[in-house]
Backbone as CSV, one residue per row, in Angstrom:
resi,resn,N_x,N_y,N_z,CA_x,CA_y,CA_z,C_x,C_y,C_z
1,MET,35.587,-46.915,-144.026,34.060,-47.212,-143.694,33.830,-47.990,-142.332
2,LYS,32.929,-47.784,-141.787,32.317,-48.525,-140.389,31.755,-49.828,-140.758
3,VAL,32.012,-50.685,-139.983,31.632,-52.084,-139.970,30.957,-52.545,-138.191
4,LEU,29.915,-52.846,-138.321,29.547,-53.366,-136.726,29.630,-54.915,-136.767
5,VAL,30.560,-55.252,-135.742,30.773,-56.453,-135.199,30.178,-57.118,-134.262
6,LYS,29.599,-58.203,-134.325,28.940,-58.846,-133.002,29.674,-59.751,-132.519
7,CYS,29.811,-60.087,-131.399,30.530,-61.175,-130.730,29.879,-61.896,-129.750
8,PHE,29.945,-63.248,-129.746,29.394,-64.363,-129.230,30.421,-65.064,-128.276
9,SER,29.838,-65.554,-127.072,30.754,-66.595,-126.103,31.848,-65.857,-125.924
10,GLN,32.960,-67.014,-126.610,34.465,-66.834,-126.011,34.811,-65.569,-126.487
11,VAL,34.466,-65.171,-128.117,34.908,-63.736,-128.537,34.374,-62.793,-128.001
12,LYS,32.910,-62.517,-126.975,32.640,-61.575,-126.206,33.280,-61.853,-124.887
13,TYR,33.704,-62.741,-124.492,34.521,-62.440,-123.356,35.899,-62.209,-123.560
14,ALA,36.407,-62.683,-124.530,37.909,-62.274,-124.839,38.120,-60.700,-125.180
15,VAL,36.970,-60.181,-125.811,37.304,-58.861,-126.283,36.650,-57.664,-125.094
16,GLY,35.494,-58.499,-124.422,35.457,-57.473,-123.252,34.081,-56.830,-123.918
17,THR,33.423,-57.516,-124.895,31.974,-56.536,-125.245,31.197,-57.449,-126.450
18,SER,29.794,-57.351,-126.432,29.291,-57.961,-127.609,29.366,-57.396,-128.855
19,LYS,29.154,-55.898,-128.795,29.373,-55.471,-130.284,30.364,-54.314,-130.461
20,LEU,30.841,-54.209,-131.325,32.272,-53.072,-131.770,31.567,-52.863,-132.951
21,ALA,32.143,-51.332,-133.020,31.643,-50.561,-134.741,33.139,-50.140,-134.419
22,LEU,33.769,-50.451,-136.063,35.187,-50.427,-136.322,35.295,-50.012,-137.679
23,ASP,36.640,-48.847,-137.776,36.461,-48.427,-139.055,37.747,-48.964,-139.571
24,MET,37.175,-49.577,-140.909,38.128,-50.588,-141.877,38.551,-49.474,-142.937
25,ASP,39.829,-50.139,-143.521,40.019,-49.452,-144.939,39.365,-49.911,-146.009
26,PRO,38.856,-49.300,-146.778,38.345,-49.589,-147.915,38.861,-51.059,-148.718
27,GLY,38.362,-51.783,-149.170,39.117,-53.125,-149.643,39.280,-54.141,-148.536
28,SER,38.949,-53.913,-147.305,39.356,-54.931,-146.566,38.275,-56.218,-146.337
29,THR,38.593,-57.240,-145.795,37.987,-58.452,-145.818,37.488,-58.724,-144.427
30,THR,36.537,-60.065,-144.316,36.549,-60.561,-143.360,37.769,-61.053,-142.446
31,ALA,38.546,-61.637,-143.228,39.857,-62.378,-143.043,40.857,-60.829,-141.848
32,ASP,40.752,-60.054,-142.752,41.343,-58.646,-142.109,40.587,-58.303,-140.428
33,LEU,39.091,-58.364,-140.692,38.609,-58.240,-139.387,38.935,-58.989,-138.371
34,GLU,38.759,-60.271,-138.861,39.138,-61.283,-138.259,40.710,-61.156,-137.500
35,THR,41.401,-60.710,-138.295,42.748,-60.566,-137.483,42.870,-59.503,-136.597
36,MET,42.323,-58.695,-136.713,41.740,-57.247,-135.846,41.195,-58.117,-134.312
37,ILE,40.201,-59.009,-134.610,39.693,-59.232,-133.280,40.437,-59.933,-132.682
38,ARG,41.076,-60.791,-133.374,42.412,-61.922,-132.706,43.212,-61.120,-131.916
39,GLU,43.770,-59.939,-132.788,44.712,-58.827,-131.629,43.912,-58.317,-130.499
40,LYS,42.902,-57.788,-130.860,41.926,-56.944,-129.568,41.847,-58.312,-128.539
41,ALA,41.696,-59.334,-128.620,41.884,-60.661,-127.776,42.950,-61.153,-127.253
42,ALA,44.135,-60.439,-127.577,45.296,-60.667,-127.037,45.775,-62.102,-126.573
43,GLY,45.338,-63.187,-127.568,45.775,-64.282,-127.500,44.854,-65.501,-126.591
44,GLU,43.744,-64.806,-126.439,42.639,-65.716,-125.906,41.963,-66.435,-126.795
45,LEU,41.811,-65.965,-128.177,41.657,-67.026,-129.272,42.321,-67.930,-129.959
46,ASP,43.591,-68.105,-129.633,44.369,-68.366,-130.120,43.794,-70.122,-130.360
47,GLY,43.932,-70.754,-131.132,43.459,-71.968,-131.522,41.792,-72.523,-131.532
48,VAL,41.220,-71.231,-131.517,39.753,-71.513,-131.685,39.459,-70.804,-132.949
49,THR,38.727,-71.892,-133.612,38.034,-71.621,-134.911,36.771,-70.841,-134.604
50,LEU,36.465,-69.795,-135.853,35.773,-69.185,-135.672,34.920,-69.142,-137.114
51,ARG,33.655,-69.309,-136.924,32.624,-69.030,-138.135,32.496,-67.794,-138.029
52,THR,31.893,-67.003,-139.399,31.971,-65.494,-139.747,30.732,-65.465,-140.556
53,ALA,29.881,-64.788,-140.170,28.519,-64.196,-140.831,28.666,-62.811,-141.194
54,VAL,28.325,-62.490,-142.410,28.267,-61.299,-142.805,26.774,-60.813,-143.119
55,ASN,26.047,-59.924,-142.745,24.950,-59.782,-142.617,23.928,-60.996,-142.633
56,LYS,24.254,-61.479,-141.508,23.332,-62.887,-141.199,23.468,-63.895,-142.424
57,HIS,24.374,-63.899,-142.848,24.664,-65.295,-144.050,26.132,-65.588,-143.696
58,TYR,25.958,-66.971,-143.450,27.291,-67.488,-143.178,28.218,-67.299,-144.658
59,VAL,29.871,-66.973,-144.336,30.529,-67.111,-145.255,31.623,-68.124,-144.917
60,SER,32.565,-68.713,-146.267,33.183,-69.902,-145.744,34.818,-69.411,-145.928
61,GLU,34.664,-68.518,-146.954,35.905,-67.657,-147.346,35.849,-66.275,-147.068
62,PRO,36.848,-65.707,-147.004,36.952,-64.135,-146.552,36.177,-63.240,-147.847
63,VAL,35.533,-62.666,-147.601,34.869,-61.826,-148.421,34.865,-60.715,-148.317
64,PRO,35.075,-59.437,-149.447,35.172,-57.921,-149.168,34.023,-57.245,-148.395
65,LEU,34.370,-56.460,-147.361,33.158,-55.741,-146.642,32.915,-54.330,-147.480
66,GLU,31.705,-54.011,-146.840,31.071,-52.874,-147.238,30.892,-52.024,-146.354
67,ASP,30.997,-50.668,-146.429,30.193,-49.650,-145.257,29.024,-50.200,-144.820
68,GLY,28.928,-50.155,-143.354,27.479,-50.537,-142.679,27.203,-51.883,-142.672
69,ASP,27.988,-52.914,-143.035,28.147,-54.337,-143.048,27.927,-54.664,-141.513
70,GLU,27.338,-55.882,-141.332,27.123,-56.321,-139.965,28.067,-58.150,-139.786
71,VAL,29.006,-57.911,-139.485,29.730,-59.109,-139.202,29.711,-59.785,-137.944
72,ALA,29.248,-61.297,-137.602,29.388,-61.670,-136.395,30.292,-62.868,-136.661
73,PHE,31.399,-62.798,-135.271,31.886,-64.149,-135.407,31.781,-65.092,-133.943
74,ILE,31.529,-66.468,-134.642,30.689,-67.467,-133.456,31.723,-68.306,-133.462
75,PRO,32.029,-68.790,-132.085,32.873,-69.594,-131.957,32.209,-71.028,-131.936
76,PRO,32.864,-72.130,-131.617,32.090,-73.593,-131.712,31.250,-73.678,-130.443
77,VAL,30.237,-74.089,-130.408,29.302,-74.616,-129.784,29.602,-75.071,-128.409
78,GLN,29.579,-74.578,-127.168,30.254,-75.158,-125.905,28.941,-75.826,-125.234
79,GLY,29.231,-76.885,-124.264,28.310,-77.572,-123.553,28.632,-77.994,-122.191
80,GLY,27.880,-78.045,-121.749,28.760,-78.551,-119.955,27.531,-78.862,-119.092
């Protein structure tokens, strides 16, 4: 199944893009996808807590993904 990933702020810089289209195995969850994104970031997201939204709705627990889902990973707000 294909999932669209939107990356913001630190996540965007860590993976080098703001959008990714990834193939996932059926039955994959948001936790599986977060693991993939963290691996792509090669340690740049270590210690960073990410909020997850599926189809523009925040989720607090891992949820199963469906073909065509849009998942956003949002790091804490930064200021300066």
